[in-house]
C-alpha positions in Angstrom: -0.1 0.1 0.0 2.9 2.5 0.8 4.2 2.0 -2.8 0.9 2.8 -4.2 0.5 6.1 -2.2 4.1 7.0 -3.2 3.5 6.4 -6.7 0.1 8.5 -6.6 1.5 11.3 -4.7 5.1 11.1 -6.1 6.3 12.7 -2.9 5.0 11.7 0.7 6.4 14.9 2.2 4.3 17.0 -0.3 1.1 14.9 0.6 1.8 15.5 4.3 2.5 19.1 3.7 -0.8 19.5 1.9 -2.7 17.6 4.5 -1.2 19.9 7.2 -2.3 22.9 5.2 -5.7 21.6 5.1 -5.7 20.8 8.8 -5.1 24.4 9.4 -8.0 25.7 7.6 -11.1 26.8 9.4 -13.6 24.0 10.4 -16.0 24.5 7.5 -13.2 24.4 5.0 -11.7 21.3 6.4 -15.1 19.5 6.3 -15.6 20.6 2.6 -12.0 19.7 1.6 -12.0 16.3 3.4 -15.4 15.4 1.5 -14.1 16.8 -1.8 -11.0 14.6 -1.6 -13.2 11.4 -1.1 -15.4 12.3 -4.0 -12.8 13.3 -6.4 -10.8 10.2 -5.7 -13.7 8.0 -6.6 -13.4 9.3 -10.1 -9.6 9.2 -10.9 -8.0 6.9 -13.1 -4.2 6.1 -13.6 -1.9 7.2 -10.9 -4.1 10.0 -9.5 -1.6 12.8 -10.3 -4.2 14.8 -12.1 -6.6 14.8 -8.8 -3.5 15.7 -6.9 -3.0 18.8 -8.9 -6.7 19.6 -8.7 -6.6 19.3 -4.9 -3.6 21.6 -4.8 -5.6 24.1 -6.6 -8.5 23.7 -4.3 -6.4 24.0 -1.2 -4.7 27.3 -2.4 -8.1 28.7 -3.3 -9.5 27.7 0.1 -6.5 29.1 1.9 -7.0 32.5 0.0 -10.8 32.5 0.5 -10.4 31.7 4.3 -7.8 34.6 4.8 -10.5 36.9 3.1 -13.0 35.8 5.6 -15.3 33.8 3.3 -17.1 30.8 4.3 -16.3 27.5 2.4 -19.8 27.3 0.8 -19.5 30.9 -0.5 -16.5 29.6 -2.6 -17.9 26.3 -3.7 -21.7 27.2 -3.8 -24.2 24.8 -2.1 -23.6 22.2 -4.9 -20.1 21.0 -3.9 -20.3 18.1 -6.3 -20.8 20.4 -9.1 -17.8 22.4 -7.9 -15.7 19.3 -7.9 -17.0 18.1 -11.3 -16.0 21.4 -12.8 -12.6 21.1 -11.4 -12.2 17.6 -12.7 -13.3 18.4 -16.2 -10.5 17.3 -18.4 -9.0 14.7 -16.1 -9.1 11.2 -17.0 -11.7 9.2 -15.1 -12.7 5.5 -14.7 -15.7 6.2 -16.9 -13.5 7.2 -19.7 -11.4 4.1 -19.3 -14.5 1.9 -19.3 -15.8 3.8 -22.4 -12.6 3.1 -24.1 -12.4 -0.6 -23.0 -16.1 -1.0 -24.2 -15.3 0.4 -27.6 -12.1 -1.6 -28.0 -13.8 -4.9 -26.9 -16.6 -4.4 -29.5 -14.2 -3.5 -32.3 -12.1 -6.4 -31.5 -14.9 -8.8 -31.6 -16.2 -7.4 -34.8 -12.9 -7.5 -36.4 -12.7 -3.7 -36.9 -9.6 -1.5 -36.3 -11.5 0.5 -33.6 -14.0 3.2 -33.3 -14.0 5.8 -35.8 -13.5 9.3 -34.3 
């Protein structure tokens, strides 16, 4: 499991630093950030570095917004999932992998080169 996390985050010190920064946020931001992390990790595919980059950006936004005295939901809006989805736009997801796999399997069984783009 340790090798997995090392691969996902590249550097454990960086991850620990991000977690410490998140722990220093006001309570509402900590709650939202923690829930967002769980939500985002469900959708990542590959090594997760794309989600890590998204989380870094969110953490920076949260730190800045908290320093300005804003509440977490003032930043994300009430639909936190939509906020996450917007930030995940363009990152590879399991759904993308499943779609590609389905198209590849069908093309293979039908003897085609692959889906026409």
